[in-house]
N, C-alpha and C positions, 0 to 999 in steps of 0.2 A: 118453345120458348119464345120469348119476348125480342119484337125487333129492334135491332138496335138502330138509334136515332143521334140527331148531335146533342150531346149533353155539353150542360155551363154549370160550373159551380167550384168551390172552393177544393184546388187540389191539396192531398196530405203529403207533406216531404217525408220519408224516408229512408234516408240514405243509407243506412246499412247494409253493405253489400253480402251475399250469399244467404237471401233470408230463403231457408228450406222449408220444404212442405211441413216437415214436423213442426216447425215455429208455426207456420200458417194455421194449422190445425193438427195439433199434437195427437200422436197416435190412441190413445185414450178416448179419443171420441169417433175413433173408426168404424162400430160396432153398427150402423146404421147405414144401410142402403137408399135412404130418402136424401133428397136435394135439397130438401127444406129441414131449417130448426138448427140448423150448425151455425150461422151467423153468431149468435152468442159467445161462442167460443173460438172465435176469429183472433190468432194472435193472443191465444190463451193465457197463454205463460207471462208475454211480454204486457198485458191488458191489467191482469189482476195478480193481487197480494195470494198466498196460500189460503189467509180465509173466506176471498173471496169477494173481498174488495178494490174498486179500482187503483189504476197504479196514477195518478195524476199527472206525471210524467209523459205518459205513453201517448202520442199522438193524436191516433181516436179516440183518446178518453178527452181532450179539452174539447171546450165548447165550440171554437172556430173548426175545427175540423171533423167530429161528430154526425155532420150529414153529408162527409165527403163521398164522390161516385167514382175520384179519380187519385190512384197514388200515383206518387214519382218515388221510382225506388232505385234501389243503389245496383250497382252491376250482378249478374247472376240470379237472377229473382225466380224463385221455385223450383232451386235445385233440391237433390234429396229423392229420398222414394218417390216411385210415381203414381201414387194416389191422386184419385181425380175429386176426393174431397176437398182438395185444396180449391179450385176454382169456384165448384159447389158454395165452400165458406165463405168466399170473398162475393159471390153475388148472392147469397143471401143476406149479407152483412148490406148489401146494397151496392159495390165497388162494380162498376164497368166499364174500368177502363185503368189496367196500369201500365208506364211508361219506364222504361230501364234501358241501358246498354245492351244487354242480354240476358236471355231465358233461357232455363233448363228445356230441352227437345218435347218431352211428353207434355211438360206444364204447359208450354207452348200450345201444341196441340189441342191438350185439353180444352183449352182456356175457350178456345173457337169453337168447340161443340158444345161449350156451356154459356154460352152469350157474352163473353168477357172478349175486351179486346187488346191485346197484349202489342204494345207498339214498341220497336226498337229504333232509337236514335243514335248519333254518336256521342259522346261524354260533352261537349261544348255544349249543344243542344238539351241535353239531359241537365247539366249545371245553370243552363239559362230557366229551364223549368222548373227544379229544386228550390231556385232563389226565388221566385214567384210563388212556388205554393208557400215558402216559410213567411211570407207579408199575412197570413192568417187571410181573417174572414172577410176583408176588403180586395181581396185579390179573386178574381174570378175568373178560371181560363176557359176555354170550350173547345172538346175534339170533336172535329165534323167529318163524319166515316164518308160520305159521301166524295167531300171534296177532296179527302185526305189533307186535312189539316187542322195544325193545332194554334190556336189564337192566345198568346198570353193576355195577362189583365192591363197590360200597356199596349196592347194592339201590336205584336210582333207573332208575325205568322211562321208558322214552321212546317212544311208538307212531311207527311210521312210515307213509306212505303207499304202496301200490304196486298197478300197475294189476292189473286181476281174472286178466287171460286172462292172463297174464305170469306171476303167481304161481301161478296153475292149472299151467301148463307146469313150473316149477321144483320145486313140490311132487311131481309125477307125471313129472319126471324127462324131459319131454319136447321136444327137439330140433324145427325143422322137417322133420327126416326120420321121426321117432316120431310126429309130427304126421300126416303122410302114412299113415304104414303103419295108424294106428289106423282110418281110412277102406279099410283095403285089400280088404274082403268087397262093398263098394259100388263100387271101381274094378274089380274082378275081372267083378261082374258086370254090369257097362256095356261093359268089352272083351268078356266072352261075346255079349251082347245085340248091339253094333256089328258083329263080326265077322259075326254069321249075317247080319244085314241089309245088311251091305255086305262081302259075302266078298272084291272085286275089291279092298278096300283091304289 
């Protein structure tokens, strides 16, 4: 997975609470086990009419927010079923960070494993970021994972907390497979020693 670096851009405001995983990526699109290709169906029922045409009122269909890498969301983002396809779809669309007052536990954990940074902040600070995001194309905020700071378009700095190990994995671009491969030399040495000691295995 790609290393998470400082991102700066227009954030998409999505104040709706309880955005569940079926809203993020409907069950219809869960037939694949690939992490790519799901972005086109992100928020499918909110983004498109039944005939497949775009709903112009949906935030990610609006010109100012089409390229957003940050979402400012309402409370309890990612609730519902525990599908890993939800962070896959967000990441494939280009979303790198979601900021909310709370996340469903499984979605929260899955996000880190797929290069997506979920940030939990108090409601008052989320409100500040939501208002900033609502300014549109002229309001660019930044998220600096190394410094653990969000900077609004007006220059206000909001610190955030993140687990040290999860932060390390994002900064280094390490998912579970990547973490295992960093131990490759030790694993190979163990296998060699084990095969010599137990050749019958």
